[in-house]
C-alpha positions in Angstrom: 91.3 86.8 11.9 88.0 85.1 12.2 86.6 84.2 8.7 83.2 84.7 7.2 81.0 81.6 7.1 79.7 80.0 4.0 76.0 79.5 4.9 74.9 77.5 2.0 71.6 75.9 2.8 70.9 78.1 5.8 67.8 80.2 5.8 67.2 83.6 7.5 66.0 83.0 11.0 67.5 79.5 11.4 69.6 80.6 14.4 67.2 83.1 15.9 64.4 80.5 15.8 66.5 78.4 18.3 66.0 81.1 20.9 63.0 81.3 23.2 60.6 84.3 23.1 62.0 87.1 25.1 65.6 85.9 24.9 68.4 88.3 25.9 68.8 90.9 23.3 72.6 90.4 23.1 72.0 86.7 22.3 69.4 87.7 19.6 71.9 90.1 18.1 74.6 87.4 18.0 72.1 85.0 16.4 71.4 87.4 13.6 75.1 88.1 13.2 75.7 84.3 13.0 73.1 84.0 10.3 74.9 86.8 8.4 78.2 84.8 8.6 79.9 86.0 11.8 81.6 82.9 13.1 82.4 84.3 16.5 78.8 85.2 17.0 77.8 81.6 16.2 80.2 80.5 18.9 78.6 82.9 21.4 75.1 81.6 20.6 76.3 78.0 20.9 77.7 78.8 24.4 74.3 80.1 25.4 72.5 77.1 24.1 74.9 74.7 25.7 74.9 76.4 29.1 71.3 77.5 29.2 72.4 81.0 29.9 70.0 83.4 28.3 68.5 80.6 26.2 66.8 77.3 26.6 69.5 74.5 26.8 69.9 72.7 23.5 73.1 70.6 23.3 72.4 69.3 19.8 71.9 72.8 18.4 74.9 74.1 20.4 77.2 71.4 18.8 75.9 72.2 15.3 76.7 75.9 15.8 80.1 75.2 17.3 80.9 73.1 14.2 79.6 76.0 12.0 81.7 78.5 13.9 84.8 76.3 13.7 84.3 76.1 9.9 84.4 79.9 9.9 87.7 79.8 11.8 86.5 80.9 15.2 89.0 78.6 16.8 87.6 78.5 20.3 84.5 77.0 18.8 86.6 74.0 17.5 87.7 73.5 21.1 84.2 73.7 22.4 82.9 71.3 19.8 85.8 68.9 20.7 84.9 69.1 24.3 81.3 68.2 23.7 82.2 65.4 21.3 84.7 63.8 23.6 82.0 63.6 26.3 80.1 61.2 23.9 83.0 58.7 24.3 82.5 57.0 21.0 85.4 56.3 18.6 83.9 58.5 15.8 83.3 61.4 18.2 86.8 61.2 19.5 88.2 61.1 16.0 86.2 64.2 15.1 87.2 65.9 18.3 90.9 65.3 17.6 90.5 66.6 14.0 88.8 69.8 15.2 91.4 70.4 17.9 94.3 69.7 15.5 92.8 72.1 12.9 92.7 74.9 15.4 96.1 74.0 16.9 97.7 74.0 13.5 96.2 77.5 12.9 98.1 78.8 15.9 95.5 78.6 18.7 97.4 77.1 21.6 94.4 76.3 23.7 93.4 73.9 21.0 96.8 72.2 21.3 96.1 71.6 25.0 92.7 70.2 24.0 94.5 67.9 21.5 96.9 66.8 24.2 94.1 65.8 26.5 92.4 63.9 23.7 95.5 61.9 22.9 96.5 61.3 26.5 94.8 57.9 26.9 95.9 56.5 23.5 99.2 58.0 22.3 101.4 59.4 25.0 104.0 60.8 22.6 101.3 62.6 20.5 99.8 64.0 23.7 103.2 65.3 24.9 103.9 66.9 21.5 100.6 68.7 21.7 101.1 69.8 25.3 104.5 71.2 24.2 102.9 73.3 21.5 100.4 74.6 24.0 103.1 75.4 26.5 105.1 77.2 23.9 101.9 79.2 23.3 101.8 80.2 27.0 99.0 77.8 28.1 100.6 77.3 31.5 98.5 74.4 32.6 99.9 72.6 29.6 103.4 73.4 30.9 102.5 71.8 34.2 101.2 68.7 32.4 104.4 68.5 30.3 106.5 68.9 33.4 104.7 66.0 35.1 105.3 63.9 32.0 109.0 64.6 32.1 109.0 63.5 35.7 107.3 60.2 34.9 108.7 59.6 31.3 105.2 59.6 29.9 105.6 60.0 26.1 108.9 61.9 26.7 112.3 61.1 28.3 112.6 61.2 32.0 114.3 64.6 32.7 113.9 65.9 36.3 115.7 69.2 35.4 113.5 69.9 32.5 110.5 68.9 34.6 111.3 71.4 37.3 111.9 74.1 34.8 108.5 73.6 33.2 106.8 73.5 36.6 108.5 76.7 37.7 107.3 78.3 34.4 103.8 77.0 34.8 103.5 78.3 38.4 105.0 81.6 37.4 102.4 81.9 34.6 99.5 81.3 36.9 98.9 77.5 36.8 98.0 76.6 40.3 98.4 72.9 39.4 101.9 73.8 38.3 102.6 75.4 41.7 101.4 72.3 43.5 103.4 70.0 41.3 106.5 72.2 41.8 105.9 71.9 45.5 105.8 68.1 45.2 109.3 68.2 43.8 110.6 70.4 46.6 109.1 68.6 49.5 112.4 66.9 50.5 114.9 69.6 49.5 113.1 72.8 50.4 110.0 72.2 52.7 109.4 75.8 53.5 109.2 76.8 49.8 107.0 73.7 49.1 104.6 74.9 51.8 104.5 78.4 50.3 103.7 76.9 46.9 100.9 74.6 48.3 99.3 77.6 50.0 99.6 79.6 46.8 97.9 76.8 44.9 95.1 76.6 47.5 94.5 80.4 47.4 94.5 80.2 43.6 91.7 77.6 43.6 93.6 74.3 43.3 91.8 72.0 45.8 94.6 69.5 46.2 96.8 72.2 47.4 94.4 73.0 50.2 94.3 69.3 51.2 98.1 69.1 51.4 98.3 72.2 53.6 95.7 70.7 55.9 97.7 67.5 56.1 100.9 69.4 56.9 99.1 71.3 59.7 97.6 68.1 61.1 101.0 66.4 61.1 102.9 69.3 62.6 104.9 70.0 59.5 103.3 73.4 59.3 103.2 75.7 62.3 99.6 76.9 61.8 97.1 76.5 64.6 95.6 73.0 64.3 92.1 74.4 63.8 93.2 75.9 60.5 93.4 72.4 59.0 89.6 72.2 59.0 89.4 75.5 57.2 91.7 74.3 54.5 89.6 71.1 54.1 86.4 73.2 53.9 88.1 75.3 51.1 88.9 72.1 49.2 85.2 71.1 49.5 84.1 74.5 48.2 86.5 74.0 45.3 84.7 70.8 44.3 86.7 68.1 46.1 83.6 66.2 47.4 85.5 63.7 49.6 86.6 66.7 51.8 83.0 67.8 52.4 82.2 65.0 54.9 85.4 65.4 57.0 
């Protein structure tokens, strides 16, 4: 349950005053609720201030409100603050980002465990794997995909192809399109038809690398599609944000 904030030192209007004149009334309502101690409302206002949706963009104010909401046990706010802090790329910011993610993860918010895994990934492979395992256990299926890949490569965990495939199957079944593509990678040699189905599934689900792989299979003759469809798959990859496919 989201807690009530201790607003010592905060004056009435300190959040509402961050909003422009004529701001969306739902955002104004959340700002007033935030001032009254509603942590989730503080997170909502912070999201508006960060994105510029229904408010003038103000990253500094957004981060301050995410911290306030995290203190009030709105655990998504801890993840949001950690994301902003990690973008600063300083040691102090990373340390705070990890602390906020760990706090929310320990409170049972699995998305924060995935955040913690990403934050440890470049520095402590074992700690990252442990965090991804917690996230996967909490049904964050992209974390299952990441943990499966780590069991393939032995990154912070033992190499275990059987465990890796089990995790990738779970990830794909849970809706992780990256998990579907990684499962396909494993099956390319042993079951090419199923691998192609999974790459297509990943592409349709919005995973750009899956679209590129299907295009490559069409171009090489490994997939029976009309050769013209390869360009369509590459355009889809471009639309999904893979910039190098936009000029092909």
